[in-house]
C-alpha positions as CSV (number, residue, x, y, z in Angstrom):
1,X,7.7,-38.9,25.3
2,X,4.5,-40.7,25.0
3,X,4.3,-43.2,21.9
4,X,0.6,-42.7,21.2
5,X,0.7,-39.2,20.0
6,X,-0.7,-38.1,16.6
7,X,1.6,-37.0,13.6
8,X,0.0,-33.7,14.3
9,X,1.2,-33.4,18.0
10,X,4.5,-34.7,17.0
11,X,4.8,-32.1,14.3
12,X,4.0,-29.3,16.9
13,X,6.5,-30.8,19.2
14,X,8.9,-30.6,16.5
15,X,8.2,-27.0,16.1
16,X,8.5,-26.5,19.8
17,X,12.1,-27.9,19.8
18,X,13.4,-25.9,17.0
19,X,11.9,-22.9,18.5
20,X,13.9,-23.2,21.7
21,X,17.2,-24.3,19.9
22,X,19.5,-21.6,18.9
23,X,21.9,-23.9,17.1
24,X,20.8,-26.4,14.4
25,X,19.2,-29.8,15.6
26,X,20.2,-32.9,13.6
27,X,17.9,-35.5,12.5
28,X,19.0,-38.0,14.9
29,X,18.8,-35.5,17.8
30,X,15.3,-34.7,16.9
31,X,14.4,-38.2,16.6
32,X,15.9,-39.0,20.0
33,X,13.7,-36.2,21.5
34,X,10.5,-37.3,19.8
35,X,11.4,-41.0,20.2
36,X,11.0,-41.9,16.6
37,X,13.3,-42.7,13.7
38,X,15.2,-40.4,11.9
39,X,13.1,-41.1,8.9
40,X,9.9,-40.1,10.8
41,X,11.7,-37.0,12.3
42,X,12.3,-35.9,8.8
43,X,8.7,-36.4,8.0
44,X,7.8,-34.2,10.7
45,X,10.0,-31.5,9.2
46,X,8.2,-31.9,5.9
47,X,4.8,-31.4,7.6
48,X,5.9,-28.0,9.1
49,X,7.3,-27.0,5.6
50,X,3.9,-27.9,3.9
51,X,2.1,-25.8,6.4
52,X,4.3,-22.8,5.4
53,X,7.0,-22.8,8.2
54,X,10.5,-21.9,7.0
55,X,12.7,-24.8,8.3
56,X,16.1,-24.6,7.0
57,X,18.6,-27.3,6.8
58,X,22.4,-27.0,6.8
59,X,25.6,-29.2,6.7
60,X,28.6,-29.2,8.5
61,X,29.7,-29.7,12.3
62,X,27.5,-27.0,13.4
63,X,24.5,-27.6,10.8
64,X,21.0,-29.2,11.2
65,X,17.4,-28.0,11.2
66,X,16.5,-24.5,12.3
67,X,13.7,-22.1,12.0
68,X,14.1,-19.4,9.2
69,X,13.1,-15.7,9.8
70,X,9.5,-15.0,10.1
71,X,8.8,-18.1,12.2
72,X,9.1,-16.6,15.5
73,X,6.9,-13.5,16.5
74,X,8.5,-11.3,19.4
75,X,6.2,-10.4,22.1
76,X,4.4,-7.3,21.0
77,X,2.6,-5.5,23.9
78,X,0.1,-2.9,23.3
79,X,-1.4,-0.1,25.7
80,X,-5.0,0.2,25.7
81,X,-4.8,3.6,23.8
82,X,-2.3,1.9,21.2
83,X,-4.7,-0.9,20.6
84,X,-7.7,1.2,20.3
85,X,-6.0,3.7,18.1
86,X,-4.9,0.7,15.9
87,X,-8.4,-0.4,15.4
88,X,-9.5,2.9,14.5
89,X,-7.0,3.5,11.9
90,X,-7.9,0.1,10.2
91,X,-11.8,0.8,10.3
92,X,-11.0,4.4,9.0
93,X,-8.9,3.2,6.2
94,X,-10.9,0.1,5.3
95,X,-14.5,0.0,6.8
96,X,-15.2,-3.5,5.7
97,X,-12.7,-4.8,8.3
98,X,-15.8,-3.8,10.8
99,X,-17.1,-7.2,9.8
100,X,-15.5,-10.1,11.6
101,X,-17.1,-12.6,9.0
102,X,-16.1,-10.6,5.8
103,X,-13.9,-12.3,3.1
104,X,-11.3,-9.6,3.6
105,X,-7.7,-9.9,4.4
106,X,-7.5,-6.7,6.6
107,X,-10.6,-7.9,8.6
108,X,-8.8,-11.2,9.1
109,X,-5.5,-9.7,10.2
110,X,-7.4,-7.4,12.6
111,X,-9.2,-10.2,14.1
112,X,-5.9,-12.0,14.7
113,X,-4.4,-8.9,16.3
114,X,-7.5,-8.3,18.6
115,X,-7.4,-12.1,19.7
116,X,-3.7,-11.7,20.6
117,X,-4.2,-9.0,22.9
118,X,-4.4,-9.3,26.6
119,X,-7.9,-9.6,27.9
120,X,-8.7,-6.3,29.5
121,X,-7.2,-4.4,26.2
122,X,-8.6,-7.1,23.9
123,X,-12.1,-6.7,25.1
124,X,-12.1,-3.0,24.5
125,X,-10.5,-3.4,20.9
126,X,-13.4,-5.9,20.3
127,X,-16.0,-3.8,21.6
128,X,-15.0,-0.9,19.5
129,X,-14.6,-3.2,16.4
130,X,-18.3,-4.4,17.1
131,X,-20.2,-1.5,17.8
132,X,-18.3,1.3,15.4
133,X,-20.4,2.0,12.4
134,X,-18.1,2.6,9.4
135,X,-19.3,4.1,6.1
136,X,-18.1,1.8,3.2
137,X,-15.5,3.8,0.5
138,X,-18.0,4.5,-2.6
139,X,-14.7,4.9,-4.5
140,X,-12.3,2.2,-3.2
141,X,-8.8,2.3,-4.5
142,X,-7.0,-0.1,-2.7
143,X,-4.2,-1.9,-4.5
144,X,-3.7,-5.8,-4.3
145,X,-1.2,-6.6,-1.4
146,X,0.5,-9.1,-3.4
147,X,1.1,-7.0,-6.3
148,X,2.2,-4.1,-4.2
149,X,4.8,-6.2,-2.5
150,X,6.4,-7.5,-5.9
151,X,6.6,-4.0,-6.9
152,X,8.4,-3.0,-3.6
153,X,10.5,-6.2,-3.7
154,X,11.5,-5.4,-7.7
155,X,12.4,-1.9,-6.7
156,X,14.7,-3.0,-3.7
157,X,16.4,-5.7,-5.7
158,X,16.7,-3.1,-8.8
159,X,14.9,-5.5,-11.3
160,X,12.7,-4.4,-14.2
161,X,9.2,-5.5,-14.3
162,X,6.6,-6.2,-17.0
163,X,3.0,-4.7,-15.7
164,X,-0.3,-5.1,-17.1
165,X,-2.4,-1.9,-16.5
166,X,-5.8,-0.8,-17.0
167,X,-6.3,3.0,-17.3
168,X,-9.5,4.8,-15.9
169,X,-11.2,4.4,-19.4
170,X,-11.1,0.7,-19.1
171,X,-8.0,0.3,-21.7
172,X,-5.5,-2.5,-20.9
173,X,-1.9,-2.6,-22.1
174,X,1.4,-4.1,-21.0
175,X,4.7,-1.9,-20.2
176,X,8.3,-2.6,-19.2
177,X,9.1,-0.4,-16.2
178,X,11.9,0.3,-13.9
179,X,10.0,0.5,-10.6
180,X,11.8,3.1,-8.6
181,X,9.6,3.7,-5.7
182,X,6.0,3.0,-4.3
183,X,4.5,6.5,-2.8
184,X,1.4,6.9,-0.8
185,X,-0.2,10.1,-1.3
186,X,-3.7,11.4,-0.3
187,X,-4.8,7.6,0.4
188,X,-3.6,6.7,-3.2
189,X,-0.7,4.2,-3.8
190,X,1.5,5.1,-6.9
191,X,4.3,3.5,-8.7
192,X,7.0,6.0,-9.6
193,X,9.0,4.5,-12.4
194,X,10.7,4.6,-15.8
195,X,8.4,3.4,-18.4
196,X,10.3,1.8,-21.5
197,X,7.3,1.8,-23.3
198,X,7.0,5.6,-23.4
199,X,10.7,6.2,-22.7
200,X,9.9,8.8,-20.0
201,X,8.9,9.0,-16.2
202,X,5.7,7.7,-15.4
203,X,3.4,7.7,-12.5
204,X,0.7,4.7,-12.3
205,X,-2.1,4.0,-9.7
206,X,-1.2,0.6,-8.2
207,X,-4.8,-0.3,-7.9
208,X,-5.1,-0.2,-11.5
209,X,-2.1,-2.6,-11.9
210,X,-3.3,-6.0,-13.0
211,X,-0.4,-8.2,-13.0
212,X,3.3,-7.9,-12.5
213,X,6.2,-10.0,-13.8
214,X,9.8,-9.8,-13.3
215,X,12.2,-9.7,-16.3
216,X,16.0,-10.5,-16.4
217,X,17.0,-7.1,-16.6
218,X,18.2,-4.9,-13.8
219,X,18.4,-1.0,-13.5
220,X,20.0,1.8,-11.9
221,X,18.0,4.2,-9.5
222,X,18.6,7.8,-10.5
223,X,21.1,9.5,-8.2
224,X,19.5,11.8,-5.5
225,X,15.9,10.7,-6.4
226,X,13.2,12.1,-3.9
227,X,10.5,9.8,-4.9
228,X,7.7,12.1,-3.0
229,X,8.9,15.4,-4.7
230,X,9.3,13.4,-8.3
231,X,5.7,12.0,-7.7
232,X,4.2,15.5,-7.2
233,X,5.9,17.0,-10.3
234,X,5.0,14.1,-12.2
235,X,1.4,13.7,-11.4
236,X,0.5,17.2,-12.9
237,X,2.2,16.8,-16.2
238,X,1.6,15.2,-19.3
239,X,-2.3,15.5,-19.8
240,X,-4.1,16.9,-22.7
241,X,-5.1,20.4,-21.5
242,X,-2.5,22.7,-19.9
243,X,-3.6,24.6,-16.9
244,X,-2.1,27.9,-15.2
245,X,-4.0,29.3,-12.0
246,X,-2.6,32.5,-10.1
247,X,-3.3,33.1,-6.7
248,X,-2.7,36.3,-4.8
249,X,-2.2,34.5,-1.4
250,X,1.2,33.4,-0.2
251,X,2.5,30.0,-1.2
252,X,2.8,28.6,2.3
253,X,-0.9,29.1,2.7
254,X,-2.2,27.7,-0.7
255,X,0.2,24.6,-0.6
256,X,-1.6,22.5,2.0
257,X,-4.9,22.7,-0.4
258,X,-3.0,21.8,-3.5
259,X,-3.2,17.8,-4.4
260,X,-0.2,16.5,-6.6
261,X,-2.3,16.0,-9.7
262,X,-3.3,19.8,-9.9
263,X,0.0,20.6,-10.7
264,X,3.1,22.1,-9.3
265,X,2.9,25.3,-7.1
266,X,5.6,28.2,-7.7
267,X,6.1,31.4,-6.0
268,X,4.9,34.4,-8.0
269,X,5.7,37.9,-6.6
270,X,3.6,38.1,-3.6
271,X,1.4,35.3,-4.4
272,X,2.1,31.9,-6.2
273,X,0.9,30.2,-9.3
274,X,-0.1,26.7,-10.0
275,X,1.1,25.0,-13.2
276,X,-0.1,21.7,-14.4
277,X,-2.3,20.0,-16.9
278,X,-5.7,17.8,-17.1
279,X,-7.6,15.5,-18.9
280,X,-10.8,16.7,-17.7
281,X,-11.2,20.5,-17.2
282,X,-14.7,20.4,-15.8
283,X,-13.6,18.1,-13.1
284,X,-10.4,20.2,-12.3
285,X,-12.8,23.4,-12.1
286,X,-15.8,21.8,-10.1
287,X,-13.8,19.4,-7.9
288,X,-10.5,21.1,-7.4
289,X,-10.7,24.7,-7.9
290,X,-14.3,25.4,-6.4
291,X,-12.9,23.8,-3.2
292,X,-9.8,26.3,-2.4
293,X,-10.6,29.0,0.2
294,X,-8.6,31.5,-1.9
295,X,-9.2,34.1,-4.9
296,X,-7.7,32.9,-8.0
297,X,-7.5,33.8,-11.7
298,X,-7.2,31.2,-14.6
299,X,-4.3,32.6,-16.7
300,X,-3.8,29.8,-19.0
301,X,-5.7,26.8,-20.7
302,X,-8.6,28.0,-22.7
303,X,-10.6,24.5,-21.8
304,X,-10.1,25.4,-18.0
305,X,-11.4,29.0,-18.5
306,X,-14.3,27.9,-20.3
307,X,-15.2,25.0,-17.5
308,X,-14.8,27.9,-14.8
309,X,-17.0,30.3,-16.9
310,X,-19.5,27.5,-16.9
311,X,-19.4,26.8,-13.3
312,X,-19.7,30.4,-12.4
313,X,-23.0,30.7,-14.7
314,X,-24.4,27.9,-12.9
315,X,-23.7,29.2,-9.4
316,X,-25.0,32.8,-10.6
317,X,-28.1,31.1,-11.7
318,X,-28.4,29.5,-8.6
319,X,-28.7,32.8,-6.4
320,X,-30.7,34.7,-9.1
321,X,-34.2,35.6,-8.5
322,X,-36.6,34.3,-11.3
323,X,-38.0,37.3,-13.5
């Protein structure tokens, strides 16, 4: 090996040696391949570790240095439709990723994927990203990837965490929770958990979580837990104003239109009934009920009945001829 190589070039050569060796590489073997001393070989290992490359060392007759998990990326081959579909999905979910110069994690990751594609496929994907115009989300609710990852890891390890949470009204507080599951529903990321602060099942929006810290306590997952079903049941509970809305349409027809926070849909005779609660009856009437393409009757919740009546008067006034 040439003796005039820079430390960076030798560190890259060290990485190449480790990549193509299935067994561990000892310091003296590495030194011989690089044409340096064992001390210098260990220094190049240190450079790789400082760069975030996982290099592990083990003792014994078959020991030595070897790359850890995540240091190698197996070949990933996209067809043109797959690559374009991936770009479209990213832009649809996060419009800011359309700007390659944006200070955005997803934008940076999308750029790396496009640059790694074969020329013909990559050219089409890059053109789609450059010329597609995406409308920014006026109400973004994307959680922090690092905090989300910490919650997922804590759930997998059955480890209780202390979260700092900021409610929609701006109040901030802490709570110890058992993180049962992270569930994505209707574009929102939720943490389904048992809150020791409330001693009850709770559902928190992860985009409102400000900090996560693991504790020394473990927890047991409830037996037979269905995270999606539990989330849907919990999202419509616990608010100040009760709601009960009856539909004459079959439950199978109504169900696709019901968002989990609206409550729980149950069969009732030839129709179905929606039972839940809300902290904002006006929003429930205007943004949720008014969009349903079914006849309904508000059977419970005086506050919701008043909100629907007020909305009906507004709509009636809108089509009433002036005196």
